C-alpha positions in Angstrom: 70.3 96.1 155.1 72.9 93.6 153.8 73.0 94.3 150.0 74.2 90.7 149.4 71.4 89.0 151.4 69.1 87.1 149.1 65.4 88.0 148.6 62.6 86.8 146.4 62.4 88.6 143.0 58.7 89.6 142.7 56.7 86.4 142.2 59.2 84.7 140.0 60.6 82.5 142.7 64.1 83.6 141.9 66.3 84.6 144.8 68.6 87.5 144.1 70.6 90.1 146.0 69.2 93.4 146.9 72.3 95.0 145.4 70.7 95.3 142.0 69.3 93.4 139.1 67.9 94.2 135.7 65.1 92.8 133.7 67.1 91.0 131.1 65.9 87.7 130.0 65.1 85.9 133.3 65.0 82.2 132.9 64.4 82.5 129.1 61.6 85.1 129.4 61.4 87.0 126.1 62.9 90.5 126.1 62.7 92.2 122.7 65.5 94.7 122.3 64.0 98.0 121.1 65.0 101.6 121.7 62.1 104.0 122.2 63.0 106.9 124.6 59.7 108.7 124.1 57.1 109.0 126.8 55.1 106.1 125.4 58.3 104.0 125.1 59.3 104.7 128.8 55.8 103.8 130.0 55.8 100.6 127.9 59.3 99.6 129.1 58.2 100.2 132.7 55.1 98.0 132.2 57.2 95.3 130.4 59.7 95.3 133.2 56.9 94.8 135.8 55.5 91.9 133.8 58.9 90.2 133.3 59.7 90.6 137.0 56.2 89.5 138.0 56.2 92.5 140.4 53.8 95.2 141.3 56.5 97.9 141.4 60.2 98.6 141.1 62.2 101.1 143.1 64.3 102.6 140.3 64.0 102.9 136.6 67.4 103.0 135.0 68.2 104.1 131.4 71.1 101.8 130.9 71.6 101.5 127.1 72.4 105.0 126.0 76.1 104.2 125.1 78.3 103.2 122.2 77.6 99.5 122.7 74.0 99.9 121.5 74.1 103.1 119.4 77.5 103.0 117.8 78.1 106.7 117.3 78.2 109.8 119.5 75.7 111.4 117.1 73.2 108.6 117.5 73.5 108.8 121.3 72.9 112.6 121.1 69.9 111.8 118.9 68.5 109.4 121.4 69.1 111.9 124.3 67.1 114.4 122.3 64.3 111.7 121.9 64.3 111.2 125.7 64.0 115.0 126.3 61.8 116.2 123.4 59.8 113.0 123.1 58.5 113.0 126.6 60.7 110.3 128.1 62.0 112.5 130.9 58.6 113.8 131.6 57.3 110.2 131.8 60.0 109.2 134.2 59.3 112.4 136.4 55.6 111.5 136.4 56.3 108.0 137.6 58.4 109.3 140.3 56.0 112.1 141.3 53.1 109.5 141.5 55.2 107.2 143.8 55.3 104.5 141.1 59.0 104.6 141.4 61.4 106.1 143.9 64.4 107.0 141.8 65.5 107.5 138.2 68.9 106.4 137.0 
């Protein structure tokens, strides 16, 4: 597969490469920035991504905001990782993968 070949992004009509894309504001679609790494938060984020992409599924869910840009201190990042582990976020990701809803976690 050519990773730079264009393909349709869900039912949005947008043409993107297969190399990778996120679910940031697509064409002005609202994207409220919130950080909730609990199981409920992961599931809500997954559902929101599907809605924004107008897609039935995504191949990979990526936790891409656990860094100093968003959380400012190492201790806050550590607190958020603890929320991901202890709050059920990792379990939710594993459940989505086990069920076949996603193929990979990043």
